[in-house]
Structures are given as C-alpha cells and as structure tokens.
BAFIDO-616770 format. One record per atom (N, C-alpha, C): x, y, z. Coordinates in steps of 0.1 Angstrom, whole numbers, plus 5000, padded with zeros to 4 digits. Layout:
BEGIN
XYZ
...
END
This chain:
BEGIN
566754295271
565354315275
564654385264
563554365261
562754445252
562754585255
562454705246
562454815247
561154875241
560254805240
558754845236
557754785244
556754865247
555754815255
555054665250
554954665236
554454525232
555354405236
556754435235
557854345239
557654305253
557354385263
557254355276
555854285277
554954325271
553554255271
553854085267
554554085256
554753935254
555353865262
556553925268
557453855277
556653825290
555853915295
554853885305
553953785304
553253775292
552353655290
553053535291
554153525284
555153405283
555553345296
555853445305
556353405317
555453415329
554253355327
553253395338
553853305349
553653345363
554353285374
553253325387
553353255396
552753295409
553153425414
554353475411
554653595416
554153705408
553753675395
553053775387
551753775390
551053685397
549853685403
549653785414
550753815424
550753915433
550654045428
551354065417
551454195410
549854235404
549354145399
548054165393
546854175404
547354105416
546254135428
546354265432
547754305433
547954465437
547154545429
547354525415
546754625406
545254635407
544654495409
543254505412
542754585425
543554565435
543054635447
543254805442
544154845436
544254985431
543155025424
542654925414
541654965406
540354985416
540154895425
538954885434
539055005441
540055075447
540255185453
539855295443
540255315431
539955425423
538455435422
537655295420
536455295417
535555355429
536055315441
535655365454
535955525456
536955565453
537255715452
536155775442
535855725432
535055785421
533655785425
533255685434
531855645437
531555765449
532355785457
532155855470
532655985471
533456035461
534056185462
533056255452
532256335458
531356425447
531956495439
531556515427
531856605415
531656745423
532356835414
531956985418
530457015416
529856965405
528556985401
527556925412
527956825416
527056755426
527156805439
528356845441
528556915455
527757055456
527757115446
526957225444
525757195447
525057125440
523557075442
523357045456
524056985463
523656965478
524357045488
524957175483
525257275491
526457235500
527157135495
528557105503
529857175499
529757255488
530857305483
530557455477
531457535478
531457675472
532157695459
531457735448
532057745435
533557825436
534457775428
535857855428
535857895412
535757975408
535458005393
536858015387
537958065395
539258075391
540258015399
541257965392
542457915402
543358015410
543357975420
544058035430
545157965441
546257985443
547157925451
546857955466
546158075468
546158125483
545258025488
545557985502
544757895508
545357885522
544657845532
544757825544
545957705545
547057715555
547957625556
547757545568
548057425569
547957355581
549257365588
549057355601
550257385611
550757265617
551757255620
552457145627
551957145641
551757035648
551357025663
552156945669
552156925683
552756855690
552656705688
551256685683
550956525679
551756515665
551656605655
552256585642
553856565646
554656635655
555956625657
555956485661
555256425672
555356305676
555356185665
554256205656
554056095645
555156105635
555756225634
556756265624
557956185628
558256215641
559556155647
559456005646
558255935650
558355805651
558555765636
557955795627
558155735613
559755775609
560055885612
561655915609
562655805615
562055795628
563155705633
563055545630
561855505630
561955375623
562455365610
562355475601
562755435588
564255445590
564755525597
566455545600
567155415604
566455355613
566855215618
566855125605
565955115596
565955045583
567055095576
567355225574
567955275562
569655255567
569755275579
571255255584
571555135589
570755045589
570954885592
572054825583
572954785585
573854695574
574154795563
574554925565
574855025557
576154995548
577054965556
578454935550
579454915563
580754865560
581754845568
582154975573
582354985587
582955085594
584555075592
585154965587
586554945587
587154945574
588354995568
588954985555
590255035558
591054995550
592655035552
592555195551
593155265560
593355405559
594655435555
595955385559
597255415555
597655355541
598355435533
598555395522
600155435516
600555365508
601755385500
601555465488
601955565488
602055655473
603255625465
602955535456
604255485448
604855605440
603955715436
604555825429
605655885438
605355895451
606355975460
607455875465
607255745466
608355665475
609055585460
608455565450
608955465440
608955315443
609755225436
609555095438
609555065455
608854955462
608754915472
609054785475
610054765483
610254615487
610054585502
609354465502
609154435517
609654285520
610254275533
610654165536
609854105547
609453965545
608653915557
609353865566
608853855579
609653775591
609753635587
609053575582
609253445579
608753395565
609053305558
608753245545
607353195546
606353215535
605053175537
604753105522
603753035521
603352975512
602053045505
602153115494
601153195490
600353135477
599253095478
598153045466
597153165462
597253275470
596053395467
596653515472
596553625463
597053755468
595853835467
595453915477
594354005478
595054165482
594354265476
594754405477
593754465476
593954625482
592954725483
593354845478
593154875465
593455005459
593055115464
593855225465
593255375472
593255455459
593555575462
593455685450
594555665440
594255705427
595155695416
595055555411
595055595395
595355465386
596555435379
596555335375
597755265371
598155135371
599155065374
599354925376
600654895383
600854785385
602154745393
602554605387
603854595386
604654485386
604854425398
604654305402
604854255415
605754105415
606954135420
607954015420
608253975434
608253845434
608553765449
609853695447
610553665461
611653585460
611653515475
612253395474
612453335487
613753345494
614753435487
616053445493
616553575490
615653685483
616153815481
617153825470
617553725462
618353745451
617753695438
616953585439
616453535426
614753565427
614353645416
613053705416
612253635405
610953635409
610153585399
608853685397
608353715385
607653805382
606253755382
605053835385
603953785383
603353835368
603053715360
602553735349
600953695349
600253745338
598953705334
598853625323
597953515322
597653435312
596353495306
596253505292
594953575288
594453495277
592953515274
592553425263
592653495250
592153425241
592253515227
591553655226
590653665235
590053805234
590653905243
591853845250
592653935259
592253945271
591353875277
590853855290
591853775299
591953825311
592853755320
592153635324
592853505324
592253395329
593053315341
594353375344
594953325353
596353405355
596853375366
598253435370
599253345375
600553345370
601453265375
602853325375
603753275382
605153335385
606053285376
606653365369
607953315361
609053415362
610153345357
611453455353
610953525341
611253685342
610853765332
611753755319
612853675318
613753675307
612953615294
612953715283
612453665272
611053695269
610553775280
608853795280
608953955278
607753995271
607654145271
607254195286
607854295291
607354335305
606054405304
605254365314
603954435317
603654435329
602354485333
602054515346
600954405351
601054325358
600154245362
598954255372
599154365380
598454395392
597654505387
596454525384
595754635379
595254725390
595254855388
594554955396
594055055386
592854985379
591955085371
591055175379
590255255372
589455335378
588255245383
587855145379
586855055383
587354965395
588754965397
589254895410
589254955422
589055095422
589555155436
588555135447
589155135459
588355115470
587454965471
587954865463
587454735464
588554645467
588054555474
589054435478
589154345465
590254355459
590554275444
591554155450
591054015440
591853905445
592453855432
593753785435
594453735424
594653585428
593953485423
594253345427
595553285418
596553245423
597753205415
597653055410
598153065397
598052925392
599252835397
600552905398
601452815405
601952885418
601352835429
601952905442
603452875445
603752985452
605252985457
605653005471
606752985476
607353035488
607653155486
607253245495
607453405493
608153455508
609353525505
609953585518
610253735515
610253765502
610353895499
609253915489
608954075489
607954115476
608654245472
608454265460
608954415453
607754445444
607454575445
606254625436
606854755430
606654755417
607154865407
606054915401
605855045399
604555095396
604655175380
603555185376
603355285364
601955355368
602155495372
601055585374
600555675362
599255665361
598655755350
598355905355
598555935365
598556065371
599256105382
598956195390
600056255400
600256155412
599156055415
599355995426
598955835423
599555745430
598955605428
599155545444
598055515449
598155485461
597755345463
598355245471
597955105473
597755105490
596955065494
596255055509
596754945517
596554815510
596854685520
596854595510
597954505514
597954335508
597754255518
597354145513
596954015522
597253885512
597953795521
598553665516
597653565519
597353465512
596453355513
597153195510
596853125518
597253005517
595952895517
595452865504
594352765500
593352835510
592752955506
591853035512
591953075531
593053045535
593453095547
594253195548
594153335553
594853435554
596053415563
597153455557
598253425564
598653555574
599053525586
599253625595
600753665595
601053755583
602453795580
602853935588
604153925590
604854025599
605954065590
606054215585
607054245577
608254285586
609454295582
610554315588
610654475585
610254545598
610254685598
608754745594
608654875594
607354925593
606854925578
605654865575
605154875561
603754895561
603155005555
601855075555
601154945546
601654875538
600954755532
600654635539
601054615552
600554515560
600354565572
599854675575
599854725589
598154735594
597554695585
595854705589
595154555585
595854445590
595454325584
593954295590
593754365603
592454345607
591354395600
591554485589
590454525580
590254415568
591154335567
590954245554
589454165558
588654165547
587354095552
587453935546
586453865550
586553725544
586453705531
585553805524
585453795512
584953935506
585053985494
584854105488
583454115484
582554225489
581254235485
580854355487
579654405482
579254545484
579454595499
579354525508
579254575522
580654625525
581754575520
583154625522
583954695511
583454695499
583954755488
582954855481
583554935472
582755015464
581854945454
580554995450
579854905440
579255015431
578854995419
578255065409
578855205407
578255315409
578955435406
579655495419
579555415428
580555445438
582155455435
582255415425
583755395419
583955575414
583055625411
583255775408
583155875420
582055875429
581755985436
582555975449
582655875457
583455885468
584855905464
585355855454
586755875450
586956015448
586156085442
586156255438
585956315453
585056275460
585056355472
586556345481
587056215481
588356225487
589256315480
589156305467
590256385458
590156555462
588756585466
588556725468
589256755484
589056655492
589456655506
591156685504
591756615496
593156585498
593656695486
592756775480
593356885469
593956805459
593356695452
593856645439
592956685428
593456695418
592356725406
591456605408
589956645405
589056535406
588956435395
588756325396
588556235384
587156245378
586056265386
584756285380
584256415381
584256455369
583956615365
582856625356
581856515356
580656515347
579356575356
579556615369
578556665374
578956785383
578156885388
578856985395
579356925409
580356995416
581056965427
580356945439
579157025443
578957035459
578056895462
577456835454
577156695460
578356595464
579556615458
580456535463
581256585475
581156715476
581556785489
580656765502
579356745498
578456705508
578756555514
579056455506
579456335507
580756315512
581756395510
582856415518
582956445530
581756475537
581856515552
581456395558
580856285554
580756155559
582156075559
582956115548
584256055549
585156125559
585056245562
585856315572
585356275587
584056255588
583656205600
584056055603
583955955593
584255825597
585255745588
585955855582
587055775574
586655735559
587655705553
587455645540
587055495539
585755475545
585055365548
583955335539
583255215535
581955215530
580655305538
581055275551
579755355560
580155515559
581555545559
581655695558
581255755544
581355705534
581155745521
579555735518
578955645525
577455645524
576555715534
577355745545
576655805557
575755955554
576256025547
575656145542
574256125535
574556065525
573356025515
572155965523
572655875532
571455795541
570755905549
571655985556
571056085564
570256195556
570656235546
569756315539
568256245533
568456115533
567256025529
566356015541
566956025553
566156035567
565556155566
566256265565
565856405568
564756435555
564556365545
563356395536
562356365543
561956285553
560956235558
560056365567
560756425575
560256525584
559856645575
560756675565
560356785555
559156755546
558856605542
557756585534
556456585543
556656545556
555556525565
555056675567
556056785571
555556935570
554856975559
555356915548
554956975534
553356935533
553156795536
551856755534
550856815544
551156845557
550456905566
549957045562
550957115555
550757245550
549757245539
549857155530
549157135517
547557095522
547456985530
546356935534
545556955547
546356985555
546057035570
545656905577
545856795574
545156655583
546456585585
546556565599
547556465603
547556325598
546556275595
546356145592
546956125577
546756235568
547156225556
548756245554
549156325565
550656365564
551356235568
550856175577
551356055583
551355955574
550355925565
550255825556
551055855544
551255965541
552256025529
553556005533
553856055546
555156015550
555755865551
554755765557
554955635553
555155575539
554255625532
554355585518
555655625511
556455755514
557455785510
558655685516
558455675532
559555585539
559855445533
558355405529
558455265524
558555235509
558955335503
559355345488
560655295486
560655175477
562155125474
563155185469
563055295460
563955365455
564355455464
563555505473
564055625484
565055555492
564955415494
565755355503
566955315496
566855235485
568155215478
569055305474
568555435469
568955525463
569955605472
569155605483
569855685495
571155625502
571055505500
572255415505
573355395498
573255435486
574555435476
575055575476
576455575474
577255685476
577155765462
575955835456
575955895444
575256035449
575156115440
574656265443
573156275441
572556175436
571156185433
570256225446
570756155457
569856205471
569956335472
570956405471
571056545475
570256635466
570156605454
569356655443
567856665446
567456535449
566056525453
565556595467
566556575476
566356645490
566056805488
566956855478
566957015477
565757045468
565256955457
564056985451
562756975458
562656885467
561956885478
561857015487
562857045491
562857165499
562457295492
562857285479
562557405470
561057425469
560357325465
558957305463
558257355476
558857285488
558157325500
558157475504
559157525502
559157675504
558357745495
558657705482
557857785471
556357775476
555957635479
554457655482
554257745495
554957765503
554357825514
554357985509
555158025500
554958155494
553758175485
553558065476
552358055468
551058065476
550957995487
549857985495
549558115504
550358215505
550258335513
548958405509
548058445519
546758505515
546958625508
545858665501
545858785492
546058915503
546759005498
547159115505
548459115513
549059005515
550358965520
551459075515
552359135523
553059225520
554459165514
555159245507
556359185502
557359125512
557459195524
558359155535
557759025541
556459005541
555958875546
556358745536
556458785524
556858655516
558358655512
559258735519
560558725515
561258615520
560858575533
561658455537
561458325530
560058275529
559858145520
560558175505
560258275500
560958305486
562758275489
563158335499
564658325500
564958175503
564158105511
564657965514
564457885499
563357915494
563057825482
564157845470
564657975470
565657995460
567257955466
567457945478
568457895485
568457725482
567457645484
567557525483
567757505468
567157575459
567357545445
568757575440
569357685446
570757705444
571657585448
571557555459
572257435464
572057315458
570757265454
570357155445
571157145431
570957265425
571657285412
573257275412
573857305424
575157285425
575557125429
574657065432
574756915434
574556835419
573456875412
573156795399
572256885390
572456845380
571556935367
570256925369
569656795372
568456765373
567756865379
568156935389
567457025397
567157145388
567657165379
567257275367
565957245363
565657115361
564157095357
563157125368
563357095380
562857175390
562657315389
563557395386
563657545385
562657565375
562457495363
561657525353
560257525359
559957405366
558457375371
558357495380
559157545389
558957655400
558757775390
559457815381
559357925373
557857935369
557257825362
555957835358
554857855370
555257775381
554157785390
554157955396
555457995396
555658155400
555058225392
555058225378
554358305367
552858275370
552458155370
550958135373
550458215384
551258205397
550758275408
550558435406
551558505398
551358625394
550158655386
549658565375
548758585368
547358555377
547258475387
546158445393
545958555404
547158615409
546758725419
546658865411
547058865400
546458975392
545058975388
544558845384
543058835383
542258855394
542958835406
542158835420
541858995424
542659065422
542659205424
541559275423
541159355434
540059445432
540059555421
539059585414
538959695405
539459825411
540559875404
541059995410
542359975419
542459845424
543559815431
544959865425
545559955432
546959995426
548259945434
547859865444
548859795452
549559685444
548759605435
549259505429
550759525421
550759615414
552059645404
553259655413
553159755423
554259775433
554659645439
553759565444
553959435451
554659355442
554059345428
554659235417
556159285414
556359425414
557759465409
558659435417
558459455431
559359435443
559659285445
558659185440
558859055444
559458995432
559259075421
560059005410
561559045410
561959175416
563259175419
563859105428
563159085440
563658995449
564058845444
563058785436
563358675429
564158655422
564858755414
565958755404
567058725413
567158815427
568158785436
568358645443
566958605444
567058475451
566958345442
566458365432
566558235421
567558235412
568358375409
569358385398
570558425405
570658535410
571858575416
572658485426
571758455439
572458355447
572658235443
571758165434
572058045431
573458035422
573558135414
574858135403
576158155413
575958235425
576958255434
577258105439
576358045445
576357925451
577157825442
576557825427
577157725417
578757745416
578957885414
580257905410
581157895421
580657915434
581557895447
581857745450
580957655446
581157515447
582257475439
583057545429
583857515420
585257545429
585357605442
586557625449
587457505447
587057385448
588357305449
588957275436
588357315425
588857305412
589857415411
589557525416
590557645414
591757625425
591457575436
592557535445
593457445439
592757345434
593757245425
594757315413
593957395408
594657495398
595957585403
595557605416
596657685422
596157835422
594957865418
594558005416
593158035421
592958075432
591658085439
590858215436
591458295429
590958425424
589458415419
588758515419
587458505413
587358485397
588258545391
588658515378
588658375375
589758305381
589958175380
588958085382
588058115393
586758055397
585958025386
585558165380
584758155371
585258085358
586358105355
586958025343
586757875343
587157825355
586957675356
585757625358
584657715362
583157675362
582857665348
583157785342
582457785325
583157675318
584357655322
585157545311
584357415316
583957385328
583457215332
582157225329
581157325326
579857355321
579957295306
581057335299
581057305284
581457135285
582357105294
582756965294
581656875298
580756895308
579656825313
578856795303
578356915295
577456895284
578056815273
579156825268
579756725258
579956595262
580056575276
580156435279
578656375280
577756435286
576456375286
575756355273
576156455264
575656445249
576256325241
577356285247
578156185239
577956035245
577156025256
577055895262
576155815254
576655715245
575755635239
576155495241
576955445248
577255305250
575955225257
575555125250
574155055258
574654995269
573554995281
573854935295
572654825296
573054705301
571954595304
570754655312
570854745318
569754795325
569154935324
569554955310
568955105309
567555075305
566855195305
565255195305
564755335299
563855345292
563255465287
562455505298
561855645295
561055715305
559755655308
559255585297
557555535298
557755395308
558955335307
559255215315
559255265331
559655385332
559855405348
558355415354
557355465344
556155485351
555355355354
555855255347
555155115351
556055015359
557255065364
558254975371
558754875362
558954885350
559254755342
560554715341
561554805345
563154775344
563754825354
563954775365
564754825377
566354805370
567154905380
568654905377
569354805387
569754705382
570554635393
571954675398
572054705411
573354755415
574354655419
573854535423
574554435429
574054295427
574954215424
574454055422
575553975425
575253855432
576153755436
575353615441
575653525435
575053395438
575853295445
575053215452
575653115461
574852975461
575152865467
574552745465
573152765471
572052785464
570752785466
570352925472
571253025473
571053155476
571453255466
571153395467
571453485460
571453615467
572253705463
572453845467
572053925457
571054045459
570754125449
570354255456
570454355448
569654495452
569454565441
568354635440
568054705427
567454845430
567454935422
566655065423
565455065416
564455055420
562855065415
562055085426
560855125419
559755195431
558955085437
558355105449
557355025454
556255025445
555854895441
554854885428
553554965432
553254975448
551755025451
551955185450
552955245451
553355385449
553555415434
554255325428
554255355413
553055355405
552455245406
551155235399
549955305404
550055305418
548855375425
549155545423
550255595424
550555725422
550255765406
550655685398
550255705384
548955735381
548255645387
546555635386
546155785393
546655805404
546155905413
546656055406
547756065396
547956165390
546856215380
546456095373
545256105365
544156175370
543756115381
542656155388
543056315394
544156345398
544456485403
544256555392
544756545379
544556635368
543056655365
542356545367
540856555364
540256645374
540456625387
539856695399
540456855398
541656865393
542156995394
541557085383
541057025371
540357095361
539157125365
538257025371
536957025374
536757125385
537557135394
537357215407
538257345406
539057365396
539957475395
540757465407
541457375411
542157345423
543657385419
544157475425
545557505422
546657415429
546257345440
546857245445
547357125438
546357085429
546256985418
547357015409
547157145405
547857205394
549457205399
549657245412
551057235419
551657105417
550856975420
551356845420
551856825408
550956845397
551256815382
552356875375
552456995380
553657085374
554957015379
554856995393
556156945400
556456805392
555756735393
555756595386
556156595372
555556675364
555956675349
557156765347
557556845356
558856915354
560056825354
559856725361
560856635364
560956525352
559756495347
559556385337
559656435323
559056515319
558956575305
560456585298
561356645306
562756675300
563456545296
562956415303
563756305299
563056255285
562056285283
561256215270
562156225258
562856345254
563356345241
564856315242
565456285252
566856235256
567056105248
567756105240
568455975234
569555895240
570255965248
571255865255
570655775266
571555675269
570755565277
570555635291
569155605296
568755625309
568455515317
568155555328
567955455340
566955485347
566455385357
565255395365
565355495375
566655505382
566955595392
566755765388
566655785375
566455925368
564955945372
563955855374
562755905380
562655915397
563655905403
563755925417
563056075422
563556195411
562856335417
561456345415
560856235406
559256225407
558656205418
559356085424
558756015435
558056095446
558456195450
557656295460
556356335455
556156365442
555056405436
554056285435
554656155433
553756045432
552856045446
553856065457
553256055472
552156165473
552256285467
551656405469
550156365462
550256315451
549156265443
548256165450
548856065456
547955975463
547456035476
548156135482
547656195496
546456315490
546556365478
545456445474
544156345475
544356245470
543056155469
542656105484
543656095493
543456055508
542356175510
543156305508
542456415515
540956435511
540856405497
539356415491
538356325500
539056195503
538256095510
537956135524
539056205530
538756255544
537656365546
537856445536
536856565535
535356485532
535156415523
533756345521
533256255531
534256195537
533956085548
532855995544
533255895533
532355805529
532555685539
531555595540
531855465548
533155405546
533755355556
535155275555
536355345548
536155495547
537555555540
538655535546
538655545561
539955515568
540555375564
539755275562
540155145559
540955155547
540355215537
541355225523
542455295525
542455405532
543655495533
544755405541
544055375551
545255305562
545655155556
544655095548
544954985541
546154975531
545855095522
546955115514
548255165516
548155235528
549455265535
550155145541
549355065548
549754945555
550254835546
549554845534
550354765522
551554805516
551754925514
552954995511
553954925520
553854935533
554554915544
554954745542
554054655539
553954515540
555054495527
554854555517
555754525504
557354575508
557254675516
558754725520
559254625528
558654555537
559254455546
559554325538
558654285528
558854185517
559954185509
560254315504
561154345496
562654375501
562454405514
563554475520
564854405518
565154275517
566254205515
566854245500
566054255491
566654285479
566754455477
566354515486
566854645485
567854705493
568454605502
569654645510
570854535508
570654425498
571654345496
571754225505
570654165511
570854065520
570653935512
571453825519
571553715510
570353645515
569453575505
568453505508
568153375498
567453295503
567153155494
566653195480
567053115471
566653145457
565153135456
564553045463
563053045463
562153165467
562953235475
562253355480
562553475470
563753485464
563853575455
562953555442
562653445439
561753405428
560353455431
559853435444
558553495448
558553675448
559753735444
559753865444
559753925430
559853825420
560053855407
558853875402
558153975404
556654005402
556454045387
557454085381
557454085364
558654015359
558553945345
559753895341
560953975339
560854115338
561954195337
562554235349
562154195361
562954225373
563954135375
565254175378
566154105379
566654025390
565753975397
565653885409
565753715407
END
C-alpha cells in the first residue's frame, strides 16, 4: 500500500466505487455540520456586543463541575449495558483443552488406542512452551513409521507423509513454535495410514513443552478414539472444534500476551518481556476465572472496555454539565469501531487507555477546583489521578505520554492560579509548595513503587523476591524493552504512519478467512464519523479555545496531542491501534461543539447533535460484522470498503 498522501489520493481516484460514495456523503454531512456550527455559535466579540457573554481575559481551569444525577445514572447504565451486550457477544469459545502433557517432565509418550483407526488428518492444540515433536505410528506396536514433511525449494512445508526413518536425516515434523501456541493446528496427511499406536518424542527450547490435545480424522470426520489407559492427549475430545478460527484459537498478538499471563500464573519465566508486566497480570485474572480459553483470556480487556463508558459519561458531565452532551459522547465512544475491536483482543492496549482516561478524569477534577480550595480538598483527586497514571504506566509505556500531557496541564494550572491571585495574597506559595510535594508523592513515588512491584513475577521466577532483586530485574527489563522497540524494523503489510491514523487510511487487519461467496474479517480502525468529525472538531476547539481563552479547550488539545505527537518522529513500523489512546479526546472535542450548540440553542440544534450521534450508531451496526469477525457475503463486505486501502 502507498505510504504517501498523494499515493492514497491516486489510489482513491482510480478505484472510485459506490462504497466510496458513502464516505463522500458522510464527509459532506460533517462539512454541513461545521458550517451550521460556525453560523450559529457566536464569536466572543459578537457575544460581548449583544451581552450574552462575559469576557474572560485570562485562561483558568477553575469552573463549576456538572454533577451526576439519578437520570444520568440511568442513561449511563442503559448505554453501558447495550454496549456490553455487543462487546461480549461471540467473544470467544469458553472451552479449550485444559489438561496437558509436559514432555520435559514425562519424556517420550506412547499411546495405545483401543482399536485400529484409519487416519487422514491430525489436529493438535499446543500449550505452553516451544519446540517440536517427532511423531511415529504403528499398527502392531513393533514396526514404526515416522511423520516427515515434504518441503518446496524455499523450505516451506507442502505435505506430510509417513515413512520408515532409515536413511533419512532425523527431524521434527510437528511444530510448536511461538506462533503456534493455543491454536488448533492441522496436518493433512499425504499417505493415510492405519494407526493403533502413537509415539511422540520431543525437543524443547525452554523449561517446559506442553501439548494439550490430539484429534484424529478420517476424510474430515473426527474419529471417536479411546486410549488404553488414561491419556491427557485424548481426554478432552469434546473441546475439538469443527475448524480452527479466531473464535477458538489465539489470533494476532494473542500469541504473546495470554501466553505470558499464563506463565506468570504458573511461575514460568515470561516469553513476552517487551512491555511492563501489569497488563498481563490483569489479563490473567480472566484466565483464573474462566480457564485458559479464548473467552478467559479476552474477558478482562472487554470488561475494561465496558467500564470506560461510565467513566467517560461522568467525565463529560463534569466538563460540560449537560446530560444530553454526556449521553451523546458516551454513545459516540460506545459506537467507535476501534473501541470495540481493540478491547475484544487479548492485548494490553485496553488497560493503558482505561487508565489514561481515568488519570485525566481525576486530574480535571483537581484542575477545576475553585479558587481558594485548600490543599486537603485537592488531595483526593490528585492522588487518584497519580494512582491511575501509575497503574497505567505499569501496563504500557504509552501511558508515559499521558504523563507528559498531564504534567503540562499541571504546570499551566499553577501559572493560571498564580496570575489569578489577589495582590498581596500570601496564601498561594504555601498552597503551591504543599501541592507540589504531594504531587511528587502521587505522580512519581507511588507510580515508581507500583511499576517496580509489578515485576514481582520476574523476581519470583528468579528465585529471589528481595527488594534489591526486584529493582534489578525491573531496571534490566527497561534496558531490554528500549532496545527491543528501537530495533523493530521489519516491514508489516498493515503498518501505517501517524498521519494516516488521522484520516482512517489504513486499518490493521487482525483476521481474514474466505469461503464460497463469503468472507470473515475484522480490523482495527475508527468509526469514520468520529475519526473525521473529531479531527475537524479539534481544529474548531483550538480556534474557540484561543478566541475565548477557554481552558477546557486547552485541556482537550493537550490531552490529544500528548498521545499523538510522540509518535511523529518514530521510525519503527507503527499501526493504527497506536491511535487508540487519542480516541477519547476526539469524543471530547465533538462534545465541546455539541455543548456550544446547546448553549447557543440555534434552531434545530438537537437534530444535528442527535443526528450525528445516531449516524455513529448506524455505522456501528453496519460495520459490526467486520469488527467482531462474523462471516458475511462478499457483496456486503464490498459495500463496507469505503476506501481502497480498507482490507475488506
């Protein structure tokens, strides 16, 4: 795909389609909304002329906060419950093999079946550990044939066959690489055989190599086999699915994080060490509750995605004080595509965004405190903001970008309050000094303690959980993480630059499968109404903030840019999901415009606000199949390909 804006424009013009016309129509609606907003929301000068506004010569974060009411609680609950149904629907299989054979502990395993069966295909479900297996079969227990692979000139496997091992170089035909774990793998056999005995010999790369289940097939039909004596390799045949897909197997980056979560649970050295541990520890709670199943390892991320909605609703109500604005903002976020797709995959990005949102929410509660508030009255929101920041940073480094944005807002607030003080006021400096000391505790000391404590599983695996050992493994991992991310240079077919995120140009495809006249897809990208509308809204928010000296606008812009700007100079391959932490601020920007219209109350303003919100919900419904991986007709997926670069 092209990596320049001119390349995308040329591709778009070349492949004009009816689906593209829908995107043009949406853009036209958004432009009409912007003209409507500019025509009916008075400028500060016009507002002063007709007496509808009071001049605010200086920026100030101090402002009245909206309060949640019973009505707000009911509206918030309704949106959250509806979204939760769509988020948890078809999330993942609740069954998967749980018992395993650890070949490092047992050595070679031989299984005798109760009867001889004719085998044309073998399926297996790898568990923890990487390595490979020699698989041998026999019909009499004396004469054995080994499974070999046939490879093409480039070394790729193109077939499997049974043969006597004499004269051949020994190798391991059944793979269990890092990309194979917790997936149903299939081996179609070139020369089917009658099987009574199976023998597996392993080669392990680390301290464990676990195989969870085997299944034998005859021309597509699973054989009901019964081993002679107990065998963990054939004890959960009811978990074998009809086919391997995203619903019953790990997909995309799920090959890293659920595996690492299980390794933490079972006290193994973690495989994935390129992000801080806490996100995987949270993910592991779902595994503890529901087992090592797709539903189990996806549960916590989806739950945190649901919990973002009431937090955002309360945030919007405090910012703007209007239930309608808070309701529409919550719906915009609930119907965003990336919010759904990214929280349903078992990665750590969801936890980072949740705690970023929480950190800014509580920071705003502190920023907006009225002038003259005591240090004690501001302690709780500051503490909660720092706590959210610390937990988030222990999940993923991108939360540190939020920390930079919050530090800027914090500093600006001190400056604004210094300028607001009365002449001769001596209370400011004691207040500022005590507040800064508390902030060092809340935003530096406590987060560092949380971050360091999150490495307890590393120290436990090391066999030394002393404070010194904990600090050592934490510091060593920081160096490793920095070197790893700095060294990522391998191109990826779905990589995208930061400026592509702004326009929704290149979604990242997480899964694809094609059938006869059907396909199954899902990708991470934004609802185009929020993506394009939010970007335009940010420009208008910047304009309004400067002209009205509105610190709320400044708050939104700093929060958005803090998550986007650090990605601009990064040379390593980046992806659309890196834009996820910016999405809540796009919602805030659109709600800023909604609030302006609500205050000005021009004719039909509610139609515009409710119409855009309803339009976002309509797009969510239309695109829902390609957000959660439902199989749809090819003609329908074609209608969803609004831009040529969208992989539907």
